[in-house]
TORFI-271512 format. One line per 5 residues: their letters; for each residue x, y, z of C-alpha. Coordinates in steps of 0.2 Angstrom, whole numbers. Layout:
<pts>
a = X Y Z; ...
</pts>
This chain:
<pts>
mvkdr = 136 767 610; 146 751 606; 139 735 614; 151 725 625; 145 708 617
idsnr = 139 704 600; 129 689 595; 133 681 579; 115 682 572; 116 701 575
shvlp = 133 704 566; 138 705 548; 155 696 553; 156 677 550; 164 672 566
lelgr = 173 655 570; 159 649 580; 141 654 578; 129 656 593; 141 662 606
pmpvv = 141 680 611; 158 688 607; 165 701 620; 170 717 611; 187 722 616
vrgeg = 191 741 612; 208 745 618; 224 737 626; 239 743 635; 253 731 640
vwved = 246 715 645; 229 722 649; 214 724 637; 197 732 640; 180 728 633
aagrr = 167 740 628; 159 740 645; 175 746 653; 180 729 661; 199 725 661
yldam = 206 708 658; 224 701 660; 230 694 643; 239 678 647; 238 673 628
sggsm = 247 688 620; 232 694 610; 223 677 611; 234 669 598; 252 671 605
aatlg = 255 685 592; 256 701 603; 273 696 611; 277 714 616; 260 718 623
hgrrd = 248 731 617; 250 749 614; 269 750 610; 271 768 604; 288 764 597
liaaa = 281 750 585; 267 761 580; 279 775 576; 289 763 565; 274 759 555
raqae = 269 777 554; 286 783 548; 287 769 535; 269 772 529; 273 791 526
ilpfv = 288 786 515; 283 770 506; 270 758 513; 269 746 498; 278 739 483
hnerl = 277 722 476; 292 711 478; 292 701 462; 303 714 452; 307 727 466
tnpaq = 314 726 483; 315 739 497; 327 744 511; 316 737 525; 315 720 517
eqlar = 333 719 514; 338 725 532; 325 713 540; 332 698 530; 350 703 536
elvav = 344 704 554; 335 687 554; 350 678 546; 361 686 560; 350 678 574
apdgf = 346 661 565; 356 645 568; 372 644 559; 370 640 540; 354 650 537
trvrf = 358 663 524; 342 668 515; 324 673 520; 308 674 510; 294 685 518
tvsga = 276 680 518; 260 687 525; 255 674 539; 261 658 548; 250 647 537
danem = 258 655 521; 276 652 529; 272 634 532; 265 631 515; 280 640 507
aiqla = 292 629 517; 284 614 509; 285 622 492; 304 626 495; 307 608 501
rsyhv = 299 601 485; 308 614 474; 325 609 482; 323 591 477; 316 595 459
ergep = 331 607 456; 343 593 461; 335 581 449; 324 571 461; 306 575 455
grwqv = 300 559 464; 302 567 481; 285 575 487; 279 565 502; 279 574 519
ispaq = 280 565 536; 274 574 551; 267 571 569; 249 567 569; 245 578 584
ayhgp = 249 595 577; 242 612 570; 251 621 556; 237 632 549; 220 633 540
tmetl = 225 631 522; 223 615 513; 241 610 513; 244 615 531; 228 605 536
altgr = 235 590 527; 251 592 538; 242 586 553; 234 569 556; 219 575 565
pglwg = 203 572 556; 194 582 569; 202 598 561; 199 592 543; 180 594 544
pfgpy = 172 592 527; 189 597 518; 197 579 519; 194 576 500; 204 591 496
larhl = 219 587 506; 236 579 501; 238 561 509; 254 564 519; 260 552 532
hippa = 259 554 551; 267 547 566; 261 547 584; 269 560 597; 281 554 610
twrfd = 272 559 625; 272 552 643; 255 543 639; 261 534 623; 280 535 621
ptgra = 290 543 635; 307 538 627; 304 542 609; 308 525 603; 291 521 597
aleal = 290 537 587; 306 532 578; 299 515 574; 284 524 567; 295 535 557
daale = 304 520 550; 288 512 545; 282 528 537; 298 529 527; 296 511 522
aagph = 278 513 517; 281 529 506; 298 523 499; 312 534 506; 316 540 489
tvsaf = 299 548 488; 300 558 505; 303 577 503; 303 582 521; 299 579 539
fcepi = 289 593 545; 286 597 564; 286 610 578; 302 609 588; 291 614 603
saasl = 272 612 601; 260 626 604; 241 624 602; 241 605 598; 252 599 613
pgytp = 256 615 623; 274 615 629; 278 598 622; 294 593 613; 300 575 608
pplfw = 313 567 619; 332 569 614; 332 551 607; 319 555 594; 329 571 588
rglae = 345 561 587; 336 547 577; 328 560 566; 345 568 561; 352 551 558
rrerh = 338 546 546; 339 563 537; 357 559 533; 353 541 528; 338 545 517
gflvc = 341 562 510; 325 571 516; 324 589 523; 319 594 541; 307 608 541
fdeiv = 303 617 558; 286 626 561; 292 640 572; 276 651 569; 274 652 588
tgigr = 291 649 594; 301 660 583; 308 677 589; 309 673 607; 294 664 614
tghwf = 304 650 622; 319 660 627; 329 658 611; 328 667 595; 322 651 587
agcvt = 317 636 598; 325 623 586; 343 629 590; 343 619 606; 336 602 598
ectpd = 349 589 592; 343 590 575; 346 607 566; 333 610 553; 335 614 535
iiata = 320 626 533; 312 637 547; 295 645 545; 290 659 558; 277 673 559
kglga = 268 678 575; 282 685 585; 290 694 570; 275 706 568; 271 705 587
gyaai = 253 709 583; 257 726 575; 259 719 557; 254 703 547; 271 696 542
gavlv = 279 679 541; 296 673 535; 304 657 529; 323 655 532; 333 642 522
reeiy = 350 635 524; 363 640 510; 362 623 501; 343 626 498; 347 642 490
raiag = 361 635 480; 350 622 473; 338 635 466; 353 647 461; 361 632 452
gsrrf = 345 626 444; 330 636 437; 334 652 447; 316 655 450; 304 653 464
tlght = 290 665 460; 275 660 470; 270 672 483; 257 684 489; 254 702 486
wdgap = 260 709 503; 275 697 504; 290 708 509; 280 724 509; 290 739 517
lscav = 277 743 530; 276 726 538; 295 724 536; 298 740 545; 287 734 559
glavi = 297 718 559; 314 728 561; 307 738 575; 301 721 584; 319 714 582
rvvrd = 327 730 589; 315 730 604; 318 711 608; 337 713 607; 339 730 615
eglie = 327 726 630; 335 709 633; 319 700 631; 326 684 625; 336 682 641
rvrer = 321 688 652; 309 675 644; 322 661 646; 326 665 664; 309 671 670
girlr = 300 657 661; 308 644 672; 301 652 688; 284 655 679; 282 637 676
eelaa = 287 633 694; 275 645 700; 261 639 689; 265 621 694; 265 625 713
aledv = 248 634 712; 240 619 704; 249 606 714; 234 601 724; 222 600 709
pivrq = 218 581 705; 213 585 687; 230 592 683; 243 580 677; 258 591 673
vlghg = 264 608 668; 275 609 654; 285 624 648; 299 632 639; 301 651 641
yllgv = 284 659 640; 276 644 631; 268 634 645; 255 620 644; 244 613 658
qfvdp = 237 595 654; 222 589 662; 216 571 666; 202 561 674; 205 562 693
rdges = 198 544 695; 215 537 688; 226 552 685; 229 546 667; 214 544 656
flpre = 206 558 646; 192 567 654; 175 563 647; 172 575 632; 155 579 637
lrvaa = 161 588 653; 169 602 642; 183 604 654; 194 614 643; 180 626 637
ridet = 174 628 655; 192 633 661; 192 647 648; 175 653 653; 179 653 671
afeeg = 196 661 668; 187 675 659; 175 677 673; 191 680 684; 197 693 672
litls = 210 682 663; 211 678 644; 217 660 641; 216 647 627; 211 629 631
tqptr = 209 615 619; 200 598 619; 207 587 604; 202 571 613; 193 565 598
dgyag = 209 564 588; 216 551 601; 233 559 606; 229 573 618; 215 578 630
dqtlf = 210 594 638; 224 606 640; 227 625 642; 240 636 635; 248 650 645
apaft = 258 662 634; 260 680 641; 268 694 632; 287 695 635; 285 712 643
atdee = 274 707 657; 280 713 674; 283 700 689; 268 707 697; 257 704 682
leemv = 264 687 679; 260 682 697; 242 689 696; 240 679 680; 245 663 689
arfsr = 233 668 704; 218 671 693; 221 655 683; 223 645 698; 207 651 705
avhrv = 198 646 689; 206 629 688; 201 626 706; 183 631 703; 181 620 688
aeqve = 190 605 696; 178 605 711; 164 605 699; 171 591 689; 175 580 704
selgt = 157 582 710; 150 578 693; 161 562 692; 156 557 710; 174 555 716
spspt = 186 562 729; 203 557 723; 219 560 732; 226 577 732; 241 572 721
ggrt = 230 564 708; 240 554 695; 254 567 693; 272 563 689
</pts>
């Protein structure tokens, strides 16, 4: 008999956090998962990491994987290619922003982000500018757990003991309501970073067009995007977008960056491409990036064993087909507006809620100290963790974060359901989450000894 919870000291698995009993999930169907005790949970986080964009138990995606496995599951792509890889590259180029003509496949999002940095560096070297290596990126970010992707964020709280191994890139503050609502200060910080590095040494500006775990649902103001595009033109660096979460429909567009006022040069994506059914990522490049390599060394050989494997690419093809044929891009774009409004209305009377941000099915709830409606909540209250725990008691899977120690964001919750959730399921997610937040808010107000106005400090 399988236990419904496993303690880390009784498992041979090395978990992310020790000392916390882990629920054992044994099956899933649509936006529901079931644990070993038979209890069912609504999954408001697409598998927990926003990867299961099409829900659990899709028989068509499973059939695509099985069919490819029976023909050819694996060949290495250094000297060989395969029909699934070739077709998936064509499909991605067709839905990418204008000017993107080539795709390189990877195994994961961190791999894709790292390869984007490698391609940016290679582009400058191939063009005779070997001095360009520096990367500038927003400080409040998350791009992955590898050494280079950790170096892309200015959050020492994420670095842990690995700081000595990390490249010393430059970072700028995010243009949020708390620090820089117009984006002007972020542009000034970008100018200062360019000056400090020397513009001729900067290879790329690297960012999420719409943030996920680090600042759920956030995107810089239009002034920043216009300023970034102008500085790219003036100084010659590339703009790389981390669309690991936002690519393939999450925000109601094939790629979130297509609606910014700064078209990227390189796009990295992953989670939605495999939809939780295969480990696959991709890096898309504009034609001029490809031509720099084609007109230079004609080599870019770094990669991983499973890059472009037939099995994962066949799943990616099936995912693209489902998203297109079922009209899920349009569904997420249109229903996402109402979902954000429903979530905001359900939390309107909660003093610790500052705002609900959202683009498509990537929503973020920001929490503040109810005593002034603006300050970070005291870290020792563990509000983000308590919201997840309470939501789980309500039969809802969410993901909350508390990056307060890094200075740019406080307690916040992600809300990122699968694209295939029904209206009724979305409404039930909102109801369960609202109950969880209300419960925690009442506890927090009692512990802080305050009874603030019902509107808090919300704008």
